[in-house]
C-alpha positions in Angstrom: -63.9 116.1 131.2 -62.3 112.8 130.9 -64.5 110.2 132.5 -63.0 106.8 134.0 -65.0 103.8 135.1 -65.7 104.1 138.8 -63.2 101.6 140.4 -66.1 100.4 143.0 -68.6 99.9 140.1 -70.8 102.9 141.6 -73.4 104.3 139.1 -73.2 108.1 138.3 -75.6 110.8 137.6 -74.8 112.9 134.5 -78.0 114.7 133.1 -75.8 116.5 130.9 -74.0 113.9 129.2 -75.6 114.7 125.8 -75.5 118.6 126.2 -74.1 120.0 123.0 -72.0 122.6 125.1 -70.5 119.5 126.7 -69.4 118.2 123.5 -67.8 121.5 122.5 -65.7 122.0 125.4 -64.5 118.7 127.1 -64.1 120.3 130.8 -67.9 121.3 130.7 -69.3 122.9 132.7 -66.0 123.9 134.1 -63.6 126.3 133.1 -60.1 125.0 131.8 -58.2 127.3 134.4 -54.6 126.7 135.2 -53.5 125.0 138.5 -52.1 127.8 140.0 -55.9 129.4 139.6 -57.7 126.6 141.0 -55.2 126.1 144.0 -55.8 129.8 145.4 -59.6 129.2 145.3 -59.5 125.9 147.1 -59.5 125.6 151.0 -58.4 122.4 152.6 -61.1 121.1 155.3 -61.1 118.3 157.8 -63.2 115.2 157.4 -65.8 115.9 160.0 -66.8 119.1 157.6 -66.8 116.6 154.8 -68.8 114.0 156.5 -68.1 110.5 156.0 -70.9 109.0 154.6 -70.1 108.8 151.0 -66.5 109.7 151.7 -65.5 106.3 153.6 -64.6 104.9 150.2 -61.7 107.0 150.0 -59.8 105.8 153.3 -58.4 107.5 156.4 -55.8 109.5 154.5 -57.9 111.3 152.0 -57.7 115.1 151.8 -60.5 117.3 151.4 -60.8 120.6 149.6 -63.5 123.1 148.6 -64.1 126.2 146.9 -66.0 127.5 149.8 -64.3 129.8 152.2 -66.5 130.3 155.5 -64.3 129.5 158.1 -65.8 127.7 161.3 -64.6 128.1 164.9 -61.7 125.8 164.2 -59.3 126.0 161.6 -59.5 124.1 158.8 -63.4 123.5 159.3 -66.3 125.1 157.8 -69.5 126.2 159.2 -72.4 125.5 156.8 -74.8 126.7 159.1 -73.8 130.3 158.4 -76.2 132.2 156.4 -73.7 133.7 154.2 -70.8 132.0 152.3 -68.2 133.2 150.2 -66.8 130.8 147.2 -64.9 131.1 144.1 -66.8 129.6 141.2 -64.9 127.2 138.8 -67.4 126.6 136.3 -69.1 128.6 133.3 -72.2 128.9 136.0 -72.9 132.2 137.9 -72.5 129.8 140.9 -70.5 126.9 141.9 -69.5 125.0 145.0 -68.2 121.8 145.8 -66.1 119.3 147.4 -62.7 117.2 145.7 -61.6 114.4 147.7 -58.0 113.2 146.9 -57.0 109.8 147.6 -54.0 107.6 146.7 -56.5 105.8 144.4 -58.9 108.2 143.1 -60.1 111.7 143.1 -63.8 112.5 143.5 -65.9 115.4 142.8 -69.2 116.5 144.6 -70.6 119.6 143.1 -73.5 121.8 142.9 -74.4 124.5 140.1 -76.6 127.6 139.9 -77.2 130.1 137.2 -79.3 132.9 137.6 
């Protein structure tokens, strides 16, 4: 996956940077899906669901998208207290879920992976 320096100079954590699988696949650990495949699996959510502690850097006009599909009581909000979520994995792992933040100047991804 193409990497760009963080515009705010924040340090990233990348434990898999030297993983041989990553070198063989530039999108590792994600699968190179067509945009239409990904679009069907991402739901837009509101800012409150995304929490703005880390997300304030993206500004007030950013949009938030996730591959988790567990609607809350309000349209566009997620209920992360639910005991069962539904999600559409986008990686080579058996389970993954995350948040994509899109602003006018950058895109951020916050992701969790599991493989059983």
